[in-house]
C-alpha positions in Angstrom: -37.7 25.4 -59.9 -39.4 26.9 -63.0 -38.9 24.0 -65.4 -40.5 21.3 -63.1 -43.8 19.8 -64.0 -46.8 20.6 -61.9 -47.3 18.3 -58.9 -43.6 17.7 -58.1 -42.0 19.3 -55.1 -38.5 20.4 -54.6 -37.3 18.3 -51.5 -33.8 19.7 -51.2 -34.6 21.3 -47.8 -31.8 19.9 -45.5 -32.1 19.5 -41.8 -34.1 21.6 -39.4 -32.5 23.4 -36.5 -34.3 21.1 -34.0 -32.8 18.0 -35.7 -29.3 19.5 -35.6 -29.6 20.4 -31.9 -30.9 17.0 -31.0 -28.1 15.3 -32.9 -25.4 17.5 -31.2 -26.9 16.8 -27.8 -26.9 13.0 -28.3 -23.3 13.1 -29.5 -22.4 15.2 -26.4 -24.1 12.8 -24.0 -22.5 9.7 -25.5 -19.0 11.4 -25.4 -19.5 12.4 -21.7 -20.4 8.8 -20.8 -17.4 7.4 -22.6 -15.0 9.8 -20.9 -16.3 9.0 -17.5 -16.2 5.2 -18.3 -12.6 5.4 -19.6 -11.4 7.3 -16.6 -12.9 4.7 -14.2 -11.2 2.0 -16.2 -7.9 3.8 -15.9 -8.2 4.0 -12.1 -8.9 0.3 -11.9 -5.3 -0.7 -12.6 -4.1 1.5 -9.7 -6.8 0.1 -7.4 -5.9 -3.5 -8.3 -2.2 -2.9 -7.8 -2.8 -1.2 -4.4 -5.1 -4.0 -3.2 -2.6 -6.8 -4.2 0.3 -4.8 -2.5 -1.8 -4.4 0.7 -2.6 -8.1 0.7 1.1 -9.0 0.2 2.1 -6.7 3.1 -0.4 -8.4 5.4 0.7 -11.8 4.3 4.4 -11.0 4.8 3.7 -9.7 8.3 1.6 -12.8 9.3 4.2 -15.2 7.8 7.0 -13.4 9.7 5.2 -13.6 13.0 4.2 -17.3 12.5 7.5 -18.7 11.3 9.7 -20.6 13.8 13.0 -20.1 11.9 13.9 -16.8 10.4 11.4 -14.6 8.8 10.0 -13.4 5.5 10.6 -10.1 3.7 8.8 -8.6 0.8 10.8 -7.4 -2.2 9.1 -4.9 -4.6 10.7 -5.1 -8.1 10.2 -4.5 -11.8 10.8 -7.5 -14.0 9.6 -8.5 -17.5 7.6 -5.3 -17.9 5.6 -5.7 -14.7 5.9 -4.8 -11.0 6.1 -7.8 -8.7 5.9 -8.4 -5.0 8.1 -11.4 -4.0 8.0 -13.0 -0.6 11.5 -14.1 0.3 12.5 -16.5 3.1 15.2 -14.6 5.0 17.3 -17.6 6.1 17.3 -19.5 2.7 16.9 -16.4 0.4 14.5 -18.4 -1.8 11.3 -17.0 -3.3 8.2 -18.3 -1.4 5.7 -16.5 -3.6 5.7 -14.0 -6.4 2.7 -11.9 -7.3 2.3 -9.6 -10.3 1.2 -6.2 -8.9 0.7 -4.3 -12.2 2.2 -3.2 -15.5 5.2 -1.0 -15.8 3.0 1.8 -17.2 2.3 2.5 -13.5 4.8 4.2 -11.3 5.5 2.6 -7.9 7.4 4.8 -5.3 8.4 4.5 -1.7 7.8 7.7 0.3 8.8 9.0 3.7 6.3 11.9 4.2 6.6 14.0 1.0 10.2 12.8 0.3 10.6 10.1 -2.3 13.0 7.4 -1.0 12.9 5.0 -3.9 11.3 4.5 -7.3 10.9 0.8 -8.1 12.7 0.2 -11.4 14.5 -2.6 -13.3 17.7 -1.5 -11.5 16.2 -0.7 -8.1 14.1 -3.0 -5.9 13.0 -2.3 -2.3 12.7 -4.7 0.6 10.3 -4.6 3.5 10.5 -6.7 6.6 8.6 -7.0 9.9 9.5 -7.8 13.5 8.7 -11.4 14.5 7.5 -10.5 18.0 5.4 -7.4 17.4 4.6 -7.4 13.7 5.9 -3.9 13.4 7.9 -2.8 10.3 11.7 -3.2 10.8 13.7 -0.2 9.6 17.6 -0.2 9.4 20.3 0.7 6.9 19.1 -2.0 4.4 15.4 -1.2 5.0 15.0 2.5 5.4 12.0 4.0 7.2 9.0 4.9 5.0 5.5 6.1 5.6 3.7 5.2 2.3 3.8 3.4 -1.0 2.4 5.4 -3.9 1.0 3.9 -7.1 0.5 6.3 -9.9 -1.0 6.0 -13.4 -4.0 7.9 -14.6 -4.8 8.3 -10.9 -2.7 8.0 -7.7 -3.4 5.6 -4.9 -1.4 5.5 -1.7 -0.9 2.8 0.9 -0.3 4.5 4.2 2.1 2.6 6.5 1.8 2.4 10.3 5.3 1.5 11.3 4.6 0.7 15.0 1.9 -1.9 14.2 2.9 -3.2 10.8 -0.5 -2.3 9.4 -1.4 -0.4 6.2 -4.5 1.4 4.8 -5.4 2.3 1.3 -6.1 6.0 0.5 
């Protein structure tokens, strides 16, 4: 500026192009890492729910095959804002064990191929039972045939059911 004394510099330059590009790159990299991290966290709820459900199916099958009197069935239900798996003694009808599977923000459906048989809700539960002798799934009017259990949230997980053996696998 013209009125400035000799020896003083005008330092109102601003940022260089290199500084702006580096700043934008750093912001972009941090944003990308956060998006990947948050999506992995979102899938964790579905994974945890599917794992608990798989463990409960295995436990129900083993309990049914090892019991002397009656059997055990698994009831999938939505109560108090969460999905639960409840092991019920068939002869007494009492709850042997109740396990929280996941929050109601997930969606739990029973599938037969691509057809949805039931969506677990506060008004609709679903019961699963096994054969005492073979451990296979038992299907009848009260327990319709199904091929998978689907857990959906940010991502979808599916437990594939093998009716003849009573086994399941996580996909």
